[in-house]
Every structure is written in structure tokens, then in C-alpha cells.
C-alpha positions in Angstrom: -53.0 107.5 -44.9 -52.2 108.1 -40.8 -48.1 108.3 -40.6 -45.7 108.6 -38.8 -41.5 110.2 -39.1 -39.1 110.1 -35.8 -37.0 113.1 -36.3 -39.9 115.0 -38.2 -37.7 118.5 -36.9 -34.6 117.3 -38.6 -33.4 118.7 -41.8 -34.7 115.7 -43.7 -37.2 115.3 -42.0 -39.1 118.6 -42.5 -38.9 118.2 -46.1 -40.5 114.6 -46.3 -43.3 116.2 -43.6 -43.7 118.5 -46.7 -44.1 116.0 -49.2 -45.9 113.5 -47.3 -48.7 115.7 -46.8 -48.8 117.3 -49.9 -49.5 113.5 -51.2 -52.8 113.7 -48.7 -51.1 111.7 -45.9 -51.9 112.5 -42.3 -48.6 113.2 -40.6 -47.5 112.7 -37.4 -44.6 113.4 -35.8 -42.1 112.3 -32.2 -38.5 113.7 -31.3 -37.0 116.0 -30.3 -37.6 120.0 -30.4 -40.5 122.5 -29.8 -43.0 123.4 -32.6 -45.6 125.8 -32.2 -48.9 125.5 -33.6 -48.4 127.6 -36.1 -45.3 126.3 -37.4 -46.6 122.7 -37.1 -49.6 123.6 -39.3 -47.3 125.8 -41.7 -44.5 122.1 -42.0 -47.7 119.7 -43.1 -47.9 118.1 -39.0 -51.4 117.1 -38.0 -49.5 116.4 -34.4 -46.5 116.6 -32.8 -44.8 115.2 -30.0 -41.8 116.2 -28.0 -39.7 113.6 -26.4 -37.8 110.3 -26.7 -38.4 108.1 -28.9 -40.1 105.2 -26.1 -42.3 103.5 -25.0 -44.4 105.6 -23.1 -44.1 108.8 -25.7 -45.5 106.0 -28.9 -48.2 105.2 -26.9 -49.3 109.0 -25.9 -48.9 109.5 -29.8 -51.4 106.8 -30.5 -53.5 107.1 -28.3 -54.2 111.0 -30.0 -53.8 109.9 -33.6 -54.4 105.9 -33.3 -51.9 103.4 -35.0 -50.1 104.4 -38.0 -49.6 102.3 -41.5 -46.0 103.6 -41.7 -43.5 104.9 -39.9 -40.6 106.9 -41.2 -37.3 106.4 -38.2 -34.9 109.3 -39.4 -34.6 110.0 -35.3 -30.9 109.0 -34.1 -27.3 110.1 -34.5 -27.0 112.6 -37.4 -23.5 113.2 -38.0 -19.9 111.2 -37.8 -18.0 114.1 -35.8 -20.6 114.4 -32.8 -20.8 110.3 -32.7 -16.8 111.1 -31.9 -17.0 113.7 -29.6 -20.0 111.8 -27.7 -20.2 107.9 -29.0 -22.4 107.0 -26.5 -24.7 109.5 -27.0 -25.1 108.5 -30.4 -25.5 105.6 -30.0 -28.3 106.2 -27.3 -29.9 107.9 -30.0 -29.0 105.8 -33.3 -29.2 102.3 -31.5 -31.1 102.2 -28.5 -33.7 104.2 -29.9 -33.8 101.8 -32.8 -34.7 99.2 -30.4 -37.0 100.8 -28.3 -39.5 101.8 -31.3 -38.8 97.8 -33.0 -40.0 96.4 -29.3 -42.8 98.7 -29.5 -43.8 97.9 -33.1 -43.6 93.8 -32.1 -46.2 94.7 -29.5 -48.5 96.9 -30.2 -48.7 97.7 -34.5 -47.2 94.7 -36.2 -48.6 95.6 -39.3 -47.0 98.8 -40.0 -44.2 98.9 -42.3 -40.8 100.3 -40.9 -38.8 102.8 -43.2 -35.4 103.6 -41.8 -32.8 105.7 -42.6 -29.5 104.5 -42.9 -26.2 106.0 -43.7 -24.0 105.2 -46.8 -21.5 105.4 -44.0 -21.9 102.2 -42.9 -19.7 100.7 -45.9 -16.3 102.9 -44.6 -13.6 103.1 -46.5 -11.6 101.1 -49.4 -14.4 100.6 -52.3 -13.9 102.0 -55.4 -16.4 102.5 -58.2 -19.9 102.1 -57.6 -21.4 100.2 -54.1 -23.5 97.9 -54.3 -26.3 97.5 -51.4 -24.8 93.9 -51.0 -20.9 95.0 -50.9 -19.3 94.7 -47.4 -19.7 96.9 -44.5 -16.5 98.2 -42.6 -17.8 101.4 -41.4 -15.2 103.8 -39.8 -17.2 105.7 -37.2 -19.1 105.0 -34.2 -21.7 107.2 -36.2 -21.7 104.6 -39.0 -21.1 101.3 -36.7 -24.2 102.6 -34.5 -26.4 102.7 -38.2 -25.2 99.4 -38.9 -26.3 97.9 -35.7 -29.9 99.5 -36.6 -30.0 98.1 -39.6 -29.2 94.6 -38.3 -31.8 95.1 -36.0 -34.5 95.9 -37.8 -33.1 92.6 -39.8 -33.4 90.6 -36.8 -37.2 91.8 -36.2 -38.2 91.2 -39.4 -36.6 87.8 -39.1 -37.6 86.5 -35.7 -40.8 88.5 -35.6 -41.8 89.3 -39.5 -42.0 93.2 -38.7 -41.6 94.3 -42.6 -38.8 97.5 -42.3 -36.9 98.7 -45.4 -33.5 100.3 -45.0 -33.0 102.9 -46.7 -29.3 104.0 -47.5 -28.6 107.3 -47.5 -25.3 108.7 -49.5 -24.0 113.1 -49.4 -27.6 115.2 -48.9 -27.9 118.9 -48.6 -30.6 120.9 -50.1 -32.6 124.1 -47.7 -32.2 124.2 -44.2 -28.9 121.9 -44.0 -26.6 123.7 -41.2 -23.7 121.5 -41.4 -21.2 119.4 -43.6 -19.5 121.1 -46.1 -21.6 123.6 -48.0 -22.6 124.8 -44.8 -19.2 125.3 -43.8 -18.4 127.1 -46.7 -21.0 129.4 -47.5 -20.3 130.5 -43.5 -16.7 131.0 -44.0 -17.4 132.9 -46.5 -20.7 134.9 -45.2 -17.6 135.8 -42.8 -15.7 137.6 -45.5 -12.9 134.9 -46.2 -12.1 134.7 -50.0 -9.2 132.1 -49.6 -10.8 129.0 -48.1 -8.3 125.9 -47.4 -10.3 122.5 -47.1 -9.3 119.6 -45.7 -8.4 116.6 -47.6 -7.1 116.8 -51.5 -10.5 117.4 -53.3 -10.1 114.7 -55.3 -13.0 112.8 -52.9 -15.6 111.5 -55.0 -19.3 111.3 -53.4 -23.1 111.2 -54.3 -24.4 114.3 -53.6 -28.3 114.3 -53.9 -30.6 117.0 -53.0 -32.8 117.2 -49.7 -35.6 117.7 -51.9 -35.2 114.6 -54.0 -34.3 112.2 -51.3 -38.1 113.1 -49.3 -39.8 112.0 -52.5 -37.8 108.9 -52.7 -39.2 108.0 -49.3 -42.5 108.6 -50.0 -42.2 106.7 -52.9 -40.7 103.9 -52.0 -43.5 103.5 -49.1 -45.5 103.5 -52.0 -44.5 100.3 -53.2 -45.8 97.2 -52.0 -42.9 95.4 -50.0 -43.2 91.5 -51.0 -39.7 90.7 -47.9 -40.2 91.4 -44.4 -36.5 93.3 -44.6 -34.8 94.7 -47.4 -32.6 97.5 -47.5 -31.4 100.1 -50.7 -28.8 102.1 -51.7 -30.9 106.2 -52.3 -27.8 107.5 -54.1 -27.4 108.6 -57.8 -24.9 107.0 -59.1 -23.7 110.2 -60.5 -20.1 111.4 -58.4 -19.3 114.9 -58.1 -15.7 115.6 -56.9 -15.8 117.4 -53.3 -13.1 119.9 -55.7 -16.1 120.5 -57.4 -18.8 121.2 -55.1 -16.7 123.4 -53.2 -16.0 125.3 -57.0 -19.4 125.6 -57.9 -19.8 126.7 -54.1 -17.6 129.7 -54.5 -19.4 129.9 -58.1 -22.7 130.8 -56.8 -21.7 133.0 -54.2 -20.2 135.6 -56.4 -17.3 137.4 -56.1 -13.2 136.4 -56.4 -13.0 133.6 -54.6 -9.7 130.9 -54.1 -10.6 127.7 -53.1 -7.8 125.1 -51.9 -7.1 121.8 -50.2 -4.6 120.9 -47.6 -3.8 117.3 -48.9 -3.9 116.2 -45.6 -7.2 113.1 -45.2 -8.8 112.2 -42.0 -7.9 108.8 -41.1 -11.2 106.2 -42.5 -12.2 109.0 -44.4 -12.9 106.9 -48.1 -11.9 108.4 -51.1 -14.9 107.6 -53.0 -18.7 107.3 -51.7 -21.1 106.5 -54.6 -24.1 104.3 -55.2 -24.7 102.1 -58.4 -28.0 103.1 -59.9 -29.8 99.5 -59.0 -32.8 101.1 -57.5 -34.0 103.0 -60.3 -34.6 99.9 -61.9 -37.0 99.0 -59.2 -38.7 101.7 -58.2 -40.5 104.6 -60.5 -38.3 107.5 -59.8 -36.0 109.5 -60.8 -33.7 112.5 -59.6 -34.6 115.3 -61.1 -32.3 117.7 -59.2 -28.6 117.9 -60.5 -26.1 119.1 -58.1 -25.1 121.5 -60.2 -28.3 123.5 -59.6 -29.4 122.4 -56.0 -25.9 123.9 -54.8 -26.9 127.1 -56.8 -30.2 126.6 -54.7 -28.5 125.7 -51.3 -26.7 129.0 -51.6 -29.7 131.6 -53.3 -31.4 130.1 -49.4 -28.4 130.3 -47.2 -28.4 134.3 -48.3 -32.2 134.4 -47.6 -31.3 133.2 -44.0 -28.9 136.2 -43.5 -30.9 138.8 -45.1 
């Protein structure tokens, strides 16, 4: 089976490519970043096109590989912070890039299925307990707003042109090769010699932490399940919440030594106190989360230490 991955050179994309290649897929990628032939071969990519998601580059990739049966769309903005610093750039990457991809599909590959990775940031703040996929969406950042706009584009092309798309809303994804966000920040500060860490927030914030290796498997499983309707959205969370305080303490435990983790009590405007998926997905897909948070964080610390040796 021939598939494309946009953003294949990114954090989740690299893990997904490996999973798909190991399952016998012919995997081709497009996105930003130079990848040498040796690295490309090792990653599992048959072809890599370094460039924007636009018609010219999509046509060029199709000429090399033929049309795909599925496109996993991971390209786009990657963080709330960057979206606040450069909102138009985030819009261009997430919304405009998706619009160009959908229009190319409409004209060139109408039978191709699109699996588009979105974010729980579309829900915003104010939700308590597990969030259902049909819960109200009120994003609090350009990042979340642009992900929601991307979803709406996918729905629009499904309704108007019968293009099949599945939107997958990810929650707090972490794991090997993550070079940002809380696990990376804590490990970087510990590596720099800090032993008293004061973090923002209260520590009581609850997140649905999922290991990227599980997430990559999930995306492959979604592709393997026939899609009955032209558009569907899925919450890709475990349904199990862990506080920021516990995650921080676990990273400190795995690092070793005497480390104090404290919280400033200063909460950023718009930060939700809880962002937790319901478990409806597990009732519809043949998938189980295999990597508990405690194990996954230990693996992450080991990976980080390996990088600095």
C-alpha cells in the first residue's frame, strides 16, 4: 500500500513513518527539512520532497511515486507559543497548507483518504472531566483556532466534494525525539545543573499524556479501518489523566539525585485546568494504549541522556 506523510520529518511524523514502513507500506513524505539518502532509507521513507505543501510539489511527488491511497497530514503549526509569536505563519502552515492539499486532492486524487492530525487545543478551557468528540470547541490560542479551521476545511470538502477525511485530535503527546514542551524543558534545566525547579501553574493541571509510539500505532490502525462516512473526527486520548505535578516528579525521579519541583501558582491566561479525552475511541477501534505514563517518561529521560552523551 502506498501512502504519503506530510510533515514526515517532524516529531510524530518520524515515528509514524517507521511504523508504516515496518507494516509493509510504501511510505513517501513531503515537508520541510533536508534528509540525506542514508537517513531517509534508515527512517523508512522511500521518497522525500523538501518543500511546501502546494500543487507543484504534490504533482512532483505524484510523478515520482504515483498517487497514494492515504495521505497522513501532519504538516502545520506545532505549538501554542509559536502561534502567539507568529500567528500569520501558523495560519499559513496549518490553514492555507491544508486548503492547498484539499484542493489538490479534489482535482487530482479524489479517491485518496486524508487522515489529518489536529489537537485537543480546539476545545479550549472550561471543560471538566472527560471530553467527548462532540463537545463545544472554543480555542484560546491561534494554534487551536487554526487547527479548528483546518478541521472545518476537511469537513467542507467532505460535504461538498465527498473527499474522505478523518480528523484525529491528539492530546498531550510526548516521547523520544520531542524537543520542546514540559518534558524537554525539565530535562534541559536538569542537564544545565538546576536542582530546584520552579514551574508555571499550580501543578494540579490534568493532561491526557500519550506516548508518541502509541500515537503512531493508532494512526496506522485508523487507516486500516474502513471509513463509513465522508468525514469523521476522533479523540485520540487515553482517557487517563495525570497531573503536571506527577509528570514533573516522575521526570525528576528518573533523572536521579536530589531535585525539588515547585510551582509558581501563576497560570497563563487560557490554560485549561483539565484536558482529558473520553475513551469512546477504544470502543470503535481495535487499539489499546500500551505504554503507561510512568514507563514512557522513564524512556524519555533515557533518550534525552543518550542525546547529550
